C-alpha positions as a printed NumPy array, in Angstrom:
array([[ 14.732,  11.723, -26.14 ],
       [ 16.087,  15.239, -25.738],
       [ 17.074,  15.755, -22.121],
       [ 15.079,  19.037, -21.945],
       [ 11.874,  17.339, -23.082],
       [ 12.59 ,  14.511, -20.657],
       [ 12.922,  17.018, -17.81 ],
       [  9.638,  18.729, -18.768],
       [  7.833,  15.4  , -18.917],
       [  9.107,  14.472, -15.452],
       [  8.098,  17.896, -14.153],
       [  4.509,  17.305, -15.3  ],
       [  4.597,  13.855, -13.706],
       [  5.819,  15.384, -10.426],
       [  2.984,  17.921, -10.417],
       [  0.345,  15.282, -11.147],
       [  1.553,  12.913,  -8.437],
       [  1.944,  15.833,  -6.033],
       [ -1.655,  16.858,  -6.705],
       [ -2.902,  13.424,  -5.599],
       [ -0.806,  13.489,  -2.455],
       [ -1.961,  17.027,  -1.72 ],
       [ -5.628,  16.042,  -2.055],
       [ -5.14 ,  13.243,   0.46 ],
       [ -2.903,  15.244,   2.813],
       [ -5.366,  18.155,   2.975],
       [ -8.079,  15.815,   4.267],
       [ -5.787,  14.613,   7.03 ],
       [ -4.661,  18.135,   7.884],
       [ -8.195,  19.535,   8.093],
       [ -9.326,  16.926,  10.635],
       [ -6.076,  17.117,  12.61 ],
       [ -6.16 ,  20.906,  12.662],
       [ -9.539,  20.923,  14.412],
       [ -9.608,  17.715,  16.481],
       [ -5.904,  16.872,  16.784],
       [ -6.945,  13.494,  15.384],
       [ -4.7  ,  11.502,  13.013],
       [ -7.355,   9.794,  10.94 ],
       [ -5.612,   6.752,   9.43 ],
       [ -9.009,   5.549,   8.19 ],
       [ -8.83 ,   8.338,   5.614],
       [ -7.067,   6.016,   3.191],
       [ -9.899,   3.504,   3.488],
       [-12.342,   6.257,   2.494],
       [-10.31 ,   6.494,  -0.711],
       [-10.689,   2.73 ,  -1.137],
       [-14.458,   2.958,  -0.557],
       [-14.677,   5.675,  -3.196],
       [-12.878,   3.457,  -5.718],
       [-15.398,   0.673,  -5.091],
       [-18.368,   3.046,  -5.438],
       [-16.975,   4.203,  -8.798],
       [-16.156,   0.648,  -9.95 ],
       [-19.602,  -0.752,  -9.185],
       [-21.311,   2.233, -10.794],
       [-19.215,   1.819, -13.943],
       [-19.801,  -1.948, -13.953],
       [-23.535,  -1.143, -13.971],
       [-22.948,   0.936, -17.124],
       [-23.822,   4.183, -15.386],
       [-22.751,   7.34 , -17.24 ],
       [-19.457,   8.773, -16.03 ],
       [-21.113,  11.841, -14.516],
       [-23.575,   9.704, -12.556],
       [-20.771,   7.398, -11.416],
       [-18.743,  10.372, -10.172],
       [-21.758,  11.819,  -8.34 ],
       [-22.516,   8.473,  -6.684],
       [-18.859,   8.044,  -5.757],
       [-18.481,  11.442,  -4.091],
       [-21.89 ,  11.372,  -2.392],
       [-21.44 ,   7.829,  -1.132],
       [-17.944,   8.54 ,   0.218],
       [-19.097,  11.73 ,   1.953],
       [-21.961,   9.844,   3.611],
       [-19.558,   7.121,   4.823],
       [-17.185,   9.817,   6.142],
       [-19.978,  11.63 ,   8.022],
       [-21.304,   8.363,   9.432],
       [-17.774,   7.468,  10.544],
       [-17.392,  10.809,  12.354],
       [-20.821,  10.542,  13.995],
       [-20.523,   6.945,  15.198],
       [-16.82 ,   6.494,  15.898],
       [-15.147,   9.858,  16.535],
       [-17.823,  12.101,  18.077],
       [-18.38 ,   9.891,  21.168],
       [-14.641,   9.919,  22.027],
       [-14.052,  13.599,  21.335],
       [-11.659,  14.919,  23.949],
       [-10.303,  11.459,  24.753],
       [ -6.529,  10.838,  25.015],
       [ -4.612,  10.817,  21.731],
       [ -3.896,   7.082,  22.   ],
       [ -7.624,   6.294,  22.179],
       [ -8.439,   8.355,  19.09 ],
       [ -5.498,   6.88 ,  17.176],
       [ -6.548,   3.312,  17.977],
       [-10.117,   4.189,  17.052],
       [ -8.969,   5.37 ,  13.614],
       [ -7.173,   2.059,  13.046],
       [-10.298,   0.18 ,  14.168],
       [-12.508,   2.199,  11.781],
       [-10.123,   1.415,   8.944],
       [-10.294,  -2.31 ,   9.688],
       [-14.093,  -2.166,   9.805],
       [-14.22 ,  -0.44 ,   6.417],
       [-11.801,  -2.923,   4.885],
       [-13.621,  -5.989,   6.166],
       [-17.028,  -4.531,   5.253],
       [-15.93 ,  -4.066,   1.638],
       [-14.332,  -7.541,   1.662],
       [-17.595,  -9.073,   2.909],
       [-19.686,  -7.215,   0.327],
       [-17.437,  -8.264,  -2.561],
       [-17.618, -11.891,  -1.477],
       [-21.416, -11.741,  -1.152],
       [-21.552, -10.363,  -4.699],
       [-19.316, -13.167,  -5.91 ],
       [-16.457, -10.807,  -6.841],
       [-12.779, -11.641,  -6.333],
       [-10.737,  -9.674,  -3.798],
       [ -8.701,  -8.062,  -6.588],
       [-10.931,  -6.353,  -9.134],
       [ -9.799,  -4.825, -12.431],
       [-10.88 ,  -1.191, -12.413],
       [-12.916,  -0.124, -15.456],
       [-11.041,   3.059, -16.324],
       [-13.131,   5.678, -18.18 ],
       [-11.885,   6.463, -21.68 ],
       [-11.277,  10.096, -20.766],
       [ -8.542,   8.934, -18.354],
       [ -6.901,   6.486, -20.787],
       [ -4.284,   7.04 , -23.454],
       [ -1.612,   9.71 , -23.742],
       [ -1.389,  13.404, -24.597],
       [  1.364,  14.45 , -27.017],
       [  2.911,  17.93 , -26.933],
       [  5.592,  17.939, -29.605],
       [  8.197,  15.478, -28.38 ],
       [  6.632,  15.254, -24.927],
       [  4.336,  12.327, -24.245],
       [  2.382,  12.429, -21.018],
       [ -0.311,   9.964, -19.858],
       [ -3.717,  11.612, -20.024],
       [ -4.305,  10.516, -16.434],
       [ -1.374,  12.646, -15.262],
       [ -2.746,  15.706, -17.044],
       [ -6.24 ,  15.162, -15.624],
       [ -4.796,  14.56 , -12.133],
       [ -2.873,  17.835, -12.337],
       [ -5.848,  19.865, -13.556],
       [ -8.352,  18.303, -11.151],
       [ -5.973,  18.567,  -8.212],
       [ -5.119,  22.226,  -8.838],
       [ -8.78 ,  23.203,  -9.423],
       [ -9.946,  21.356,  -6.268],
       [ -7.241,  22.99 ,  -4.134],
       [ -8.033,  26.481,  -5.522],
       [-11.743,  25.982,  -4.774],
       [-10.888,  24.751,  -1.265],
       [ -8.653,  27.785,  -0.703],
       [-11.486,  30.093,  -1.789],
       [-13.928,  28.272,   0.521],
       [-11.567,  28.425,   3.527],
       [-10.731,  32.1  ,   3.133],
       [-13.887,  33.674,   1.666],
       [-16.911,  31.911,   3.166],
       [-18.46 ,  32.021,   6.625],
       [-18.266,  28.234,   7.002],
       [-14.609,  28.256,   5.956],
       [-13.759,  31.007,   8.429],
       [-15.563,  29.032,  11.135],
       [-13.365,  26.048,  10.32 ],
       [-10.25 ,  28.2  ,  10.619],
       [-11.435,  29.569,  13.931],
       [-12.102,  26.079,  15.243],
       [ -8.667,  24.944,  14.118],
       [ -7.076,  27.921,  15.888],
       [ -8.862,  27.456,  19.213],
       [-11.755,  25.018,  19.443],
       [-13.068,  26.018,  22.918],
       [-12.898,  29.717,  22.084],
       [-14.739,  29.131,  18.798],
       [-17.452,  27.309,  20.678],
       [-17.77 ,  30.171,  23.156],
       [-18.153,  32.561,  20.215],
       [-21.273,  30.683,  19.155],
       [-19.815,  28.507,  16.379],
       [-21.588,  25.178,  16.005],
       [-18.628,  22.847,  16.573],
       [-20.445,  19.679,  15.544],
       [-21.388,  21.261,  12.236],
       [-17.849,  22.537,  11.598],
       [-16.275,  19.159,  12.333],
       [-18.843,  17.377,  10.173],
       [-18.082,  19.813,   7.374],
       [-14.358,  19.105,   7.686],
       [-15.016,  15.38 ,   7.425],
       [-17.322,  15.9  ,   4.455],
       [-14.775,  17.987,   2.53 ],
       [-11.956,  15.601,   3.406],
       [-14.075,  12.64 ,   2.272],
       [-14.872,  14.345,  -1.011],
       [-11.174,  15.01 ,  -1.684],
       [-10.403,  11.382,  -0.783],
       [-13.057,  10.276,  -3.283],
       [-11.402,  12.233,  -6.108],
       [ -7.987,  10.881,  -5.179],
       [ -9.393,   7.351,  -4.894],
       [-10.696,   7.397,  -8.459],
       [ -7.389,   8.688,  -9.839],
       [ -5.353,   6.2  ,  -7.822],
       [ -7.6  ,   3.337,  -8.975],
       [ -7.185,   4.29 , -12.629],
       [ -3.425,   4.555, -12.137],
       [ -3.178,   1.138, -10.459],
       [ -5.623,  -0.521, -12.856],
       [ -7.104,  -2.653, -10.06 ],
       [ -8.631,  -2.247,  -6.627],
       [ -8.762,  -4.281,  -3.431],
       [ -9.929,  -3.625,   0.154],
       [ -6.389,  -2.909,   1.307],
       [ -5.408,  -0.36 ,  -1.35 ],
       [ -5.809,   2.662,   0.951],
       [ -2.86 ,   1.95 ,   3.235],
       [ -0.003,   3.122,   0.999],
       [ -1.705,   6.358,  -0.188],
       [ -2.656,   7.407,   3.356],
       [  0.903,   6.707,   4.486],
       [  2.24 ,   8.886,   1.692],
       [ -0.335,  11.558,   2.559],
       [  0.759,  11.438,   6.186],
       [  4.392,  11.883,   5.108],
       [  3.403,  14.798,   2.891],
       [  1.482,  16.443,   5.747],
       [  4.461,  16.035,   8.096],
       [  6.882,  17.442,   5.527],
       [  4.691,  20.489,   4.935],
       [  3.676,  21.042,   8.552],
       [  1.095,  18.767,  10.118],
       [ -2.248,  20.471,  10.816],
       [ -1.686,  23.181,   8.21 ],
       [ -3.737,  23.005,   5.011],
       [ -1.159,  25.09 ,   3.145],
       [  1.577,  22.855,   4.559],
       [ -0.29 ,  19.748,   3.356],
       [ -0.43 ,  21.169,  -0.181],
       [  3.257,  22.109,  -0.144],
       [  4.22 ,  18.759,   1.346],
       [  2.197,  16.881,  -1.279],
       [  4.011,  18.591,  -4.136],
       [  7.392,  18.246,  -2.442],
       [  6.804,  14.529,  -1.948],
       [  5.627,  14.147,  -5.535],
       [  8.736,  15.909,  -6.82 ],
       [ 10.962,  13.825,  -4.589],
       [  9.451,  10.563,  -5.798],
       [  9.759,  11.54 ,  -9.462],
       [ 13.382,  12.617,  -8.959],
       [ 14.162,   9.317,  -7.252],
       [ 12.502,   7.507, -10.154],
       [ 13.949,   9.536, -13.045],
       [ 17.45 ,  10.275, -11.744],
       [ 18.687,   6.677, -11.409],
       [ 19.621,   5.462, -14.845],
       [ 19.979,   8.98 , -16.239],
       [ 23.415,   8.027, -17.502],
       [ 21.727,   5.612, -19.909],
       [ 19.637,   8.312, -21.619],
       [ 22.122,  11.191, -21.825],
       [ 23.109,  11.828, -25.433],
       [ 26.762,  11.213, -26.366],
       [ 28.963,  14.224, -25.894],
       [ 26.64 ,  16.009, -23.502],
       [ 28.87 ,  15.193, -20.506],
       [ 32.425,  13.998, -20.234],
       [ 33.094,  10.225, -20.319],
       [ 34.268,  10.379, -16.697],
       [ 31.02 ,  12.01 , -15.589],
       [ 28.999,   9.503, -17.581],
       [ 30.872,   6.621, -15.968],
       [ 30.278,   8.168, -12.517],
       [ 26.516,   8.479, -13.148],
       [ 26.212,   4.898, -14.366],
       [ 28.145,   3.62 , -11.356],
       [ 26.518,   5.617,  -8.551],
       [ 23.047,   6.208, -10.054],
       [ 22.147,   2.89 , -11.659],
       [ 18.575,   2.248, -12.723],
       [ 18.315,  -0.459, -10.04 ],
       [ 18.074,   2.292,  -7.396],
       [ 14.521,   3.064,  -8.541],
       [ 13.211,   0.116,  -6.537],
       [ 14.461,   1.783,  -3.329],
       [ 12.461,   4.963,  -3.884],
       [ 10.215,   4.513,  -0.842],
       [ 13.233,   3.907,   1.402],
       [ 14.763,   7.231,   0.306],
       [ 11.42 ,   8.952,   0.96 ],
       [ 11.419,   7.695,   4.526],
       [ 15.02 ,   8.819,   4.944],
       [ 13.916,  12.279,   3.834],
       [ 11.082,  12.143,   6.38 ],
       [ 13.474,  11.224,   9.19 ],
       [ 15.816,  14.048,   8.241],
       [ 12.889,  16.483,   8.214],
       [ 11.813,  15.352,  11.685],
       [ 15.351,  15.707,  12.976],
       [ 16.17 ,  19.142,  11.622],
       [ 12.724,  20.775,  11.149],
       [ 10.106,  18.785,  13.086],
       [  7.438,  21.414,  12.48 ],
       [  7.611,  20.948,   8.722],
       [  8.384,  23.372,   5.935],
       [  5.67 ,  25.813,   6.976],
       [  6.114,  25.365,  10.706],
       [  4.78 ,  28.104,  12.919],
       [  5.231,  28.987,  16.533],
       [  2.298,  28.045,  18.704],
       [  1.451,  30.283,  21.623],
       [ -0.267,  28.845,  24.651],
       [ -3.098,  30.835,  26.09 ],
       [ -3.721,  31.059,  29.813]])
């Protein structure tokens, strides 16, 4: 393959993966921005969404109905989670809220595990991918999985709509005010319970979209599938600037690009056409960037995270916080 077309293909892959990470990271950032709560159960909402979609598709529901049930069901679970688990401990120490988020995640995992066993389903279920998300899209010499194209389009559209909502609507401005100063927003007459519930609802809806796309990509689902995506979303949010929605978006795309580079760069010496680089350079690439390095991609991602925390702990879009008397 021509190296230019290969680079374009990897660029599209980076944008599609980054869109998924951004969708997840935004949900984390919205809740953290208002409540200072790191909601590690957010990944399990993604898992719940995948199961809603799978069972709807197994029942031969039309794709539109399955998507509606998936999003609505996930939003309801997210709102119930906020009402039962997080609202009673609002204002508690950070350790208490963090442990609560882990407990909620375990409850969701075990609930789904119990339901699948009662239905006689195995723990690992093959996901019935819709036809619209299967196959490839060919642009000349560029071949891209249709799922990547859909992920890119859906992710960008969802983030644009969210940006419009946050900046142009009364509810969105209320959320921004609550994230800036929660007590002051309450004194100004903003219904804090409604704003927090709205943040959980939007985050749950974004997790539902990401859950469907992740499930199609993996080809199978299980009750524990949410851990890795929420960990990646957390890394993306930290890279961009934790608590910032814009930072979460930037961090998601940076992480997606980093992962694709760490996947595509090793072994590049094996695909370079003869004569493009000198024999010495080619030998250097094959020696120091062998294809076997791809398996260590996650380790390099965590190294990048540590470096970010060391040299720019506030993230790419860090901002100075002023304390009010």
